[in-house]
C-alpha positions in Angstrom: -0.2 0.3 -0.1 1.4 3.3 -1.2 1.0 6.2 1.4 1.6 10.4 1.4 1.3 10.1 5.0 5.2 10.7 6.1 6.8 12.4 9.2 10.4 13.3 10.4 12.5 12.5 13.2 15.5 14.4 14.0 18.1 13.1 16.1 19.8 16.4 17.2 23.1 17.6 19.0 22.7 18.2 23.1 26.4 18.0 23.8 29.6 16.9 22.9 30.7 13.5 24.0 33.4 12.5 26.5 36.8 11.1 25.6 37.5 8.1 27.6 41.6 7.4 28.6 43.4 6.9 31.2 44.4 10.7 32.8 48.1 10.7 33.6 48.0 12.5 36.9 44.8 11.3 39.0 43.0 7.8 38.3 40.4 10.0 35.9 38.9 8.2 32.6 37.0 11.1 31.2 37.8 14.3 29.5 36.5 17.1 27.8 37.5 19.4 24.9 39.0 22.5 25.9 38.1 24.4 23.3 41.5 24.9 22.3 43.7 23.5 19.0 47.5 23.8 19.6 49.7 24.1 16.1 53.4 23.8 16.5 55.4 24.5 13.3 59.1 23.4 13.0 60.4 24.8 9.5 57.7 24.1 7.4 56.7 20.9 9.3 53.6 21.3 11.6 52.4 19.2 14.4 48.7 19.6 15.5 46.7 18.7 18.5 43.1 19.1 20.1 43.7 19.9 23.6 41.6 17.9 26.2 41.2 18.7 29.7 40.8 15.8 32.7 37.1 16.0 34.3 38.6 15.1 37.2 41.8 17.2 38.1 41.4 19.3 34.9 45.0 18.2 33.4 45.5 19.5 30.2 46.3 16.6 27.5 47.1 16.1 23.7 45.2 14.3 20.8 47.3 13.7 17.8 45.6 15.5 14.7 48.1 15.9 12.4 52.1 14.9 13.4 55.1 16.0 11.0 53.1 17.2 8.1 54.1 19.8 5.5 52.5 23.3 5.8 51.4 22.8 2.2 49.3 20.2 2.7 47.1 21.8 4.8 44.5 24.1 2.9 45.2 27.4 4.4 41.6 27.9 5.7 41.9 24.5 7.7 45.2 25.8 9.1 43.8 29.0 10.0 40.8 27.4 11.7 43.2 25.2 13.9 45.3 28.5 14.8 42.1 30.7 15.9 40.6 27.4 17.5 37.4 27.3 15.7 34.6 26.0 17.5 33.1 24.0 14.6 36.6 22.6 14.0 36.7 21.5 17.8 33.7 20.2 17.4 34.3 18.0 14.5 37.3 16.7 16.1 36.1 15.8 19.3 33.3 13.8 17.6 35.5 12.3 15.1 35.6 8.4 15.2 38.8 8.1 13.1 40.8 10.6 15.3 39.6 8.3 18.4 40.5 4.9 16.8 43.7 6.7 15.7 44.7 7.8 19.6 43.7 4.7 20.9 40.6 6.1 23.0 36.9 5.5 23.1 34.1 8.2 23.2 30.9 8.3 25.3 27.9 9.6 23.7 25.6 9.5 27.1 23.7 12.6 27.3 24.8 14.0 23.7 21.6 13.7 21.6 17.6 13.8 21.8 14.8 12.7 19.3 12.6 15.7 17.8 9.9 13.7 16.4 8.6 16.8 13.5 4.8 17.7 13.0 2.9 16.4 11.5 2.1 14.1 14.4 -0.2 11.0 13.8 -1.9 8.6 15.9 -0.8 5.0 16.2 -4.6 3.8 15.4 -4.4 5.0 12.1 -4.5 2.0 9.7 -2.8 3.8 7.3 1.1 3.2 6.8 3.3 6.0 8.4 6.7 6.8 6.6 9.0 8.2 9.1 12.2 9.5 8.0 15.1 9.1 10.7 17.7 12.0 10.2 20.9 12.3 12.0 22.1 15.4 12.9 25.6 14.2 14.6 27.7 10.8 13.8 26.0 9.4 17.9 25.7 5.7 17.7 21.7 5.8 18.9 20.4 2.0 19.5 17.2 1.6 17.6 15.3 0.3 20.3 15.6 3.5 22.3 15.4 5.4 19.5 11.9 4.1 18.9 11.0 4.5 22.5 11.7 8.2 22.7 10.3 8.9 19.5 7.0 7.0 20.0 6.4 7.6 23.5 6.2 4.1 24.5 7.6 1.5 26.7 10.9 -1.0 25.8 8.0 -4.2 26.0 5.6 -1.8 23.9 7.8 -1.3 21.0 9.0 -5.1 21.2 5.3 -6.1 21.0 4.6 -3.5 18.3 8.1 -5.2 15.9 7.0 -8.4 17.0 3.4 -8.1 15.6 4.8 -6.3 12.3 3.4 -2.8 13.3 7.0 -1.3 13.2 8.7 -1.9 10.0 12.6 -1.6 9.8 14.8 -1.9 7.0 15.8 -5.4 6.5 19.7 -4.6 7.7 18.9 -3.1 10.6 18.2 -5.0 13.9 16.2 -3.6 17.1 19.3 -4.2 19.1 21.4 -2.6 16.8 23.0 1.3 16.8 22.5 3.4 14.0 24.2 6.9 13.5 23.0 7.4 9.8 20.0 8.5 7.8 17.4 5.6 7.5 13.3 5.3 7.1 11.0 2.8 9.0 7.3 2.2 8.5 4.4 2.5 11.1 1.5 0.4 10.1 -1.9 0.5 12.7 -3.2 -2.4 14.2 -6.1 -2.9 11.4 -3.8 -3.0 8.8 -1.5 -5.6 10.4 -4.7 -7.3 11.7 -5.6 -7.8 7.7 -2.5 -8.9 6.7 -2.3 -11.5 9.5 -5.6 -12.8 8.3 -5.0 -12.9 4.6 -1.8 -14.9 5.8 -3.8 -17.3 7.9 -6.0 -18.1 5.0 -3.3 -18.8 2.8 -1.2 -20.5 5.2 -1.7 -23.8 7.4 -2.1 -23.5 10.8 0.9 -24.4 13.1 0.0 -25.5 16.4 0.8 -24.0 19.5 1.0 -20.5 17.5 -1.5 -17.5 18.5 -1.0 -14.3 16.7 0.0 -11.6 19.5 -2.6 -9.0 20.1 -2.4 -5.3 18.7 -0.5 -2.5 20.5 -3.0 0.2 22.1 -3.4 3.5 20.3 -1.2 5.7 21.7 -0.1 9.0 20.3 3.2 9.6 18.9 4.6 12.6 21.3 7.9 14.6 21.3 10.7 12.8 23.4 14.1 13.9 24.7 16.7 11.9 26.1 20.5 10.8 25.6 22.1 8.0 24.5 
């Protein structure tokens, strides 16, 4: 069935991830960006570091961004951004998974994102399918189950029941317990449409002993929700 019913969920940034690695001066393992980038020149060779602050003792430590690179290998605008501690570049470097892998630390995205289900909002009891586009405005790895709970305003058990009943259709390659960080679409089906599909399937399929179709989830309006990872 085709439908023009569409909605958009935006995964928006509400903070920067925490850098998790040991502090040389204390027992802390959590660091936040200081907002500064250090550029050191040795002739025509440059070293560029992102500066972090330990959340416990406030010690400053460095994350290597470029090491011994020729000045000509960097775009002039990029070099100016480094030298002026450009906030957008600090943010980009802090969120960089490749930089984390290169320097041997991990990123904790807890509390860094929220879900905004944009209008129009539709009731879940409408039998017409609703296509929901999920758009990521930051590269946070978000568990699909958590995303559905926040977007629909439902409990974990209710979301799992709707997936099992076929009322929530996810992309084939995306499992409920997977983490997503790229845009995707899902489809929501009302109880009537799913019941009709089940009935048609039962008429065409021999009964299996001991299998009882699950009850459809009670109607619940979509509502705005926000939370961390």
